[in-house]
C-alpha positions in Angstrom: -9.3 14.6 22.8 -6.9 17.2 21.3 -5.5 19.8 23.5 -6.7 23.4 23.4 -3.5 24.5 21.8 -3.9 22.0 19.0 -7.4 23.1 18.2 -6.4 26.8 18.3 -3.6 26.1 15.8 -6.0 24.2 13.5 -8.5 27.1 13.6 -5.7 29.6 12.8 -4.5 27.4 9.9 -8.0 27.1 8.4 -8.5 30.9 8.7 -5.3 31.5 6.7 -6.4 29.0 4.1 -9.7 30.9 3.8 -7.9 34.1 3.2 -6.0 32.5 0.3 -9.2 31.0 -1.2 -11.0 34.3 -1.0 -8.1 36.1 -2.7 -8.0 33.5 -5.5 -11.8 33.8 -5.9 -11.5 37.6 -6.3 -8.6 37.2 -8.8 -10.6 34.6 -10.8 -13.7 36.8 -10.8 -11.7 39.8 -12.2 -10.1 37.6 -14.9 -13.5 36.0 -15.7 -15.1 39.4 -16.5 -12.5 40.1 -19.1 -12.5 36.6 -20.6 -16.3 36.6 -20.7 -16.4 39.9 -22.6 -13.9 38.5 -25.1 -15.8 35.3 -25.9 -19.2 37.0 -25.9 -17.9 39.4 -28.6 -16.2 36.7 -30.6 -18.6 33.8 -30.4 -21.3 35.2 -32.8 -18.5 35.9 -35.4 -17.1 32.4 -35.1 -20.5 30.6 -35.3 -21.5 32.7 -38.3 -18.1 31.9 -39.9 -18.7 28.2 -39.2 -22.1 28.2 -40.9 -20.9 30.2 -43.8 -18.0 27.8 -44.5 -20.4 24.9 -44.4 -22.7 26.7 -46.9 -19.8 27.4 -49.2 -18.5 23.9 -48.9 -21.9 22.5 -50.0 -21.5 24.5 -53.3 -18.0 23.5 -54.0 -16.4 20.2 -55.1 -14.2 18.3 -52.6 -11.2 18.9 -54.9 -11.7 22.7 -54.9 -9.4 23.0 -51.9 -7.2 20.6 -50.0 -9.0 21.3 -46.7 -12.3 20.2 -48.3 -10.9 16.8 -49.3 -12.6 14.0 -47.6 -10.3 11.0 -47.4 -11.7 7.6 -48.5 -10.0 5.9 -45.6 -9.3 7.7 -42.3 -6.1 6.2 -41.0 -5.0 8.9 -38.5 -7.1 11.3 -36.4 -5.6 14.4 -34.9 -7.1 15.7 -31.6 -6.3 19.2 -30.4 -7.0 19.3 -26.6 -7.1 22.7 -25.0 -7.0 22.9 -21.2 -5.7 25.4 -18.6 -2.1 25.7 -17.4 -3.0 25.7 -13.7 -5.2 23.6 -11.5 -7.5 24.5 -8.5 -10.5 24.7 -10.8 -12.4 21.7 -9.7 -13.1 18.9 -12.3 -12.8 21.3 -15.3 -9.6 19.9 -16.7 -10.5 16.3 -15.8 -13.7 16.5 -17.7 -11.9 17.9 -20.8 -9.2 15.2 -20.7 -11.9 12.5 -20.2 -13.8 13.8 -23.2 -10.6 13.8 -25.4 -9.6 10.3 -24.2 -13.2 9.0 -24.9 -13.0 10.4 -28.5 -9.5 8.9 -28.9 -10.7 5.5 -27.7 -13.6 5.6 -30.2 -11.2 6.3 -33.0 -8.8 3.7 -31.8 -11.6 1.2 -31.8 -12.2 1.9 -35.5 -8.6 1.0 -36.2 -7.3 4.5 -36.5 -4.1 6.0 -35.1 -4.6 9.0 -32.8 -2.2 12.0 -32.6 -2.6 14.6 -29.9 -1.9 18.3 -30.1 -2.0 19.5 -26.5 -2.5 23.1 -25.5 -2.1 23.9 -21.8 0.0 22.2 -19.1 -2.7 19.9 -18.0 -3.3 18.7 -21.5 0.4 18.2 -22.0 0.7 16.1 -18.8 -2.3 14.0 -19.9 -0.8 13.5 -23.3 2.5 12.3 -21.8 0.7 9.8 -19.6 -1.6 8.4 -22.3 -0.8 5.7 -24.8 -1.3 8.0 -27.8 1.2 9.9 -29.8 1.8 13.4 -28.5 2.9 15.3 -31.6 2.9 18.9 -30.4 2.8 20.5 -26.9 2.1 24.1 -26.0 2.2 25.1 -22.3 2.4 28.2 -20.2 0.5 30.0 -22.9 -3.1 30.3 -21.6 -2.7 33.2 -19.2 -2.1 35.8 -21.9 -2.6 34.9 -25.6 -3.9 36.6 -28.7 -4.8 35.6 -32.2 -1.1 34.9 -33.0 -1.2 31.8 -30.9 -4.4 30.6 -32.7 -2.7 31.4 -36.0 0.3 29.2 -35.1 -1.8 26.3 -33.9 -4.1 26.5 -36.9 -1.2 26.6 -39.3 0.2 23.5 -37.7 -3.1 21.6 -38.1 -3.4 22.7 -41.7 0.1 21.6 -42.5 -0.4 18.2 -40.9 -3.7 17.7 -42.8 -2.3 18.8 -46.2 0.8 16.6 -45.7 -1.5 13.7 -44.9 -0.1 13.2 -41.4 -3.7 13.2 -40.2 -6.9 12.5 -42.1 -9.3 14.4 -39.9 -8.9 16.9 -37.0 -11.1 17.4 -33.9 -10.9 20.2 -31.4 -11.7 19.6 -27.8 -12.3 22.6 -25.6 -14.4 23.8 -22.6 -17.5 25.7 -23.8 -18.4 28.6 -21.5 -22.2 28.3 -20.9 -22.5 30.3 -17.7 -20.5 30.9 -14.5 -22.0 27.8 -13.0 -21.7 25.5 -16.1 -18.7 24.8 -18.3 -19.3 21.9 -20.8 -16.6 19.9 -22.7 -17.2 20.4 -26.4 -15.9 18.5 -29.5 -15.8 20.3 -32.8 -14.7 18.7 -36.1 -12.3 21.1 -37.8 -11.0 19.2 -40.8 -12.1 18.4 -43.4 -14.7 21.1 -43.7 -17.9 19.5 -44.9 -21.5 20.6 -45.3 -22.7 18.1 -42.8 -20.7 19.8 -40.0 -22.3 23.2 -40.6 -24.6 24.6 -38.0 -28.2 25.2 -39.2 -29.0 28.8 -40.2 -32.0 30.6 -38.7 -34.8 31.3 -41.1 -33.9 28.5 -43.5 -31.1 28.1 -46.0 -29.7 31.3 -47.4 -28.7 31.6 -51.0 -25.4 33.5 -51.9 -23.7 34.6 -55.0 -19.9 34.5 -54.9 -17.3 36.5 -57.0 -14.9 35.8 -58.5 -15.7 32.1 -57.6 -16.4 29.8 -54.7 -13.0 28.2 -55.2 -11.2 31.5 -55.1 -12.9 32.6 -52.0 -12.4 29.3 -50.2 -8.6 29.4 -50.8 -8.5 32.6 -48.8 -11.1 31.9 -46.2 -10.6 28.2 -45.3 -7.2 28.6 -43.6 -8.5 31.6 -41.7 -11.6 29.5 -40.8 -9.4 26.9 -39.0 -7.6 29.6 -37.1 -10.8 31.4 -36.1 -12.2 28.2 -34.6 -9.0 27.4 -32.7 -9.1 31.0 -31.3 -12.7 30.4 -30.3 -11.6 27.3 -28.5 -8.9 29.2 -26.7 -11.3 31.9 -25.6 -14.0 29.5 -24.5 -11.5 27.5 -22.5 -10.0 30.6 -20.8 -13.4 31.9 -19.7 -14.5 28.4 -18.5 -11.2 28.0 -16.5 -11.7 31.2 -14.6 -15.4 30.5 -14.0 -14.6 27.0 -12.7 -11.8 28.3 -10.5 -14.1 31.0 -9.1 -16.7 28.4 -8.2 -14.1 26.0 -6.7 -12.6 28.7 -4.5 -16.0 29.8 -3.4 -16.8 26.3 -2.4 -13.5 26.0 -0.6 -14.2 29.2 1.3 -17.6 27.8 2.4 -15.9 24.6 3.5 -13.4 26.6 5.5 -16.3 28.4 7.3 -17.8 25.0 8.1 -14.5 23.7 9.4 -14.0 26.8 11.6 -17.5 26.3 13.1 -16.8 22.6 13.9 -13.3 23.4 15.3 -14.8 26.2 17.4 -17.3 23.8 18.9 -14.5 21.3 19.5 -12.4 24.0 21.2 -15.3 25.0 23.4 -15.9 21.4 24.4 -12.2 20.9 25.2 -12.1 24.2 27.2 -15.2 23.1 29.2 -13.7 19.7 29.9 -10.5 21.4 31.1 -12.5 23.8 33.4 -14.6 20.9 34.7 -11.4 18.9 35.5 -9.9 21.9 37.3 -13.0 22.3 39.4 -13.0 18.6 40.3 -9.4 18.9 41.4 -10.3 22.0 43.6 -13.3 20.3 45.1 -11.4 17.1 45.7 -8.6 19.0 47.4 -11.0 20.9 49.6 -12.7 17.7 50.7 -9.4 16.1 51.4 -8.4 19.1 53.7 -11.7 18.8 55.5 -11.1 15.1 56.1 
């Protein structure tokens, strides 16, 4: 049985750990509110943009723009994986990495080469350990970013696709569903095709374009890629903070449970020590009487 001093030290250590987890929970909660507001404002725009590009692509020939070109043979697939830079957010990053590796294994099984574009320190570390080619790495950028980061990432993907370094591009990110749920999501970015468009509410809408569909696509398609990358960054950021808040809340609850168990162990050890002292006193008194 551990000594009273040992149990006291463990209780004090767990209480300090609980203070840390509660502080991290509060910080994650504050960051989540800001990240949630950003993604809730941006998501309708990104989804509408996605549907509009699919509608426009259905009315244009594949040769109207390089980003619409569907290659006859897909030899190389590019996967942009977006994770957090830091851990302590449960299985959030692991689920994203597993989803990306599952997609990579499927493409590899089809005889395609796979190239990774990793965003976030966890994604970079996973790319280094994998058997796939890690082309680009972006880390220490998820705490504070704006559209300029999405523009840089999108431009890199567009350049790789136009230079035929990759024949299709997929985006893997964490979709923020609620505080309690963050789901890995796979979005096909390139080539832009009608089949990938999300269905429009109320049936298919008819549009008239001026000066022409091709002229508008040349302006909007590069921006479309950057908008979807920015959406992935915002979704992953909100999901990260929600996952960390939940993980720290669970850790605080576990600390309470450990403190309760250790307090019981302390009381048992203290009672055993008192009983032993009483037995010594009674034994000594009986010896004196004898």
